[in-house]
N, C-alpha and C positions, 0 to 999 in steps of 0.2 A: 864498735857499733853501739854497745851499751852506753858509752859516754855521749855519743851523738844523740841517742834517744833522750838521755837526761837533759842535754843542752836544748833540744827541741821543746821538751816539756817545761823547761825553765824560761823559755822564750828568748834565749840568746841566739837562736837561729830563727829567721823568718822564712817560712816555706808555705806559700799559699797552696790551696788545693790545686792539684794538677788540672790542666786544661786538656780535654779529650775531644778531638774532632774526628767524626767518621769519614772514612775514605771509601766511597761506594759501600754503604753499610754492610753488604754481604762479604766485602773483601777485607777491609782492615781499618785501623785506627791510627791517628797521629797524636802523640802525647807531648806536652810541653810542661816541664817541671823545673821552675827556677827556685833558687834558694840563696839567702845571704846570711852568713855567720858574722856576728858583730865584729867588724873591723878586720877579719882575717880571710874570708873567702866569699867570692861572688861566683856563682856558677849556674849552669842550666843543663839539663839533660833533655835531648830531643830523641824521641823513640817512636818507631813504627811497629805495629803488631799486626801481622797478617797470618791468622791462624791456619790457613790452608796452604801456606807456602811450601811446606815439605812435600805434600801430596802433589801439588800442581807444578812446582818449579824446582824441587829438591834444594830448597834454600831454607835457612832458619826462619822461624816465625817472628823473631824479634831482631831488629837492627837498631842501634843506638849510637849517639855521639854525645860526649860530655865536653862542654866548653867551660874553662875557668878564666876569670878576669881579675886584674889587680884591684884590690879593695880600696886603694886610695885614689887612683886616677883612671881606673876602668879599662886600661889597655888589655888586650887579649894576652893570656899567659900560655894557654895550651888548648889543643883540641884532641880528644882521645876517643878511640873506639870504646863504646860503652856496653857491649854485650856481656863480657865477662864481669865487669864491675856491677852491672845490673843483677846478674845471676848470684854473685857472691854476696851482694848487699841484701838482697831479699832473703837469702838463706841465713845470713848473719842475724837478721831480725828474728827469724824463727828460732835460731839458736839461743838468743837472749830469752825469748819466751819459754823455750824448753828448759833453760837453766832454772827459771823460777816456777814453772808450772808442772814439771815432771818430778817423779821420785828420784832422789840422788842415786839410787842403785839401779836405775833403768838400764837394761842391757840389750834389749831386742828392739830394733828399729824397723818399721815398715815404711817403705817409700812407694807411693802410688804414682807412677809416671816414670818415663825413661829419658827425658830430655835434659836440657841444661840445668833446669831447676833441681831435678833429681840428683844430678852429679854434685851440684853445689851444696845441697842439703846434707848429703852424706858427709862431705868434707867438713861442714860446720858442726853438725850435731855430734859427731864423734869427739869433738873438742870440748864439749860441755858435759857429756855423760859417758860412763864406762861401757860403751857399746861393744858387744862381742859378736852379735849376729845381726845381719842386715838382710831383710827380705825385700825383694823388688818385684813389683806387680805392674805389668803393662799389657797393652792390647795385643802386641805381637811377641811371640817367643824370640824372634830374631833380635828385636830391640832390647828385650830383657837380657838375653844372653850377651849382647854387646856391652850393655852397661855393667853387667857382672864382671866381664872380662877386663874392662877398663878399670873398674873399681878395685878388683883383686890385685892388679899390678900396683896400685897406689897404696892400698891398705891390705898387705898380705897377711896381717895378723887377724883379720876379721873373717868370719864365715858368711858367705853369701848364698842365698837361694832365690830361685825365680818362680813366679806365679803369673797366671793370666786371669785369675779370679781373686778379687779382693776377699770375698768370703772364705775361700780356701786358705788364703794367706793368714787369716785370723782364726782358723778353725780350732787350733790347739790352745787358744786363750793365753798365749805367752807373750804377745806383743805389748811392749810398754809405751812406745812412742809411735805415732802415725803421722806421716807427712803426706798431704795430698798435693803433689807437684804436677798437676795436670790441668790442661785447659779444656777438658772434656765438657761438653754441653749437657751431658747426662749426669745424674747422680751416680757416684761411685762408692760411697760409704754410707752405711745405714747404722743407726743405733743398735739394731738387733745383732749386728756383727761383733759388737764390742764386749769385752769382759767387764764385769762390774767394778 
């Protein structure tokens, strides 16, 4: 991901600002995200985001498809489900930022959120910093417990703890890295919660 970010910055990748169309503004959005990498890749991601899907339909909030085309003659090469790629790509960008913006000895990670982005951020942040403790904060104890259980099976060497209050998760002033992986429409993190 770091190499892709450098390529984008050096303008060897052409990626216009994504197009976002509302779908009944209270319901969801449709995103169109094309990109061309000099002579090697032509692709587009199509994504819908319906933030109330889980509550209303027990379906994920994000659905996505990624299509790739041959860079010389434009023939379609593949069409892939894009939910996992979207999750891991977003988290990988955060991991690159974490690599350069956090202390090298950062060991305590707080994840605010319990969905796909939370899972993916745990998986990527532990690869760039020596994380030993992961705190997970979410609106419901059930979702916090579920993410802890799933994460412990993947990362048995890490200590996990759960919270329903962001302030409580930061109370001991030991958190080094904070990830806000939530689509909450309310503020969840305030400067007064943070250590100096």
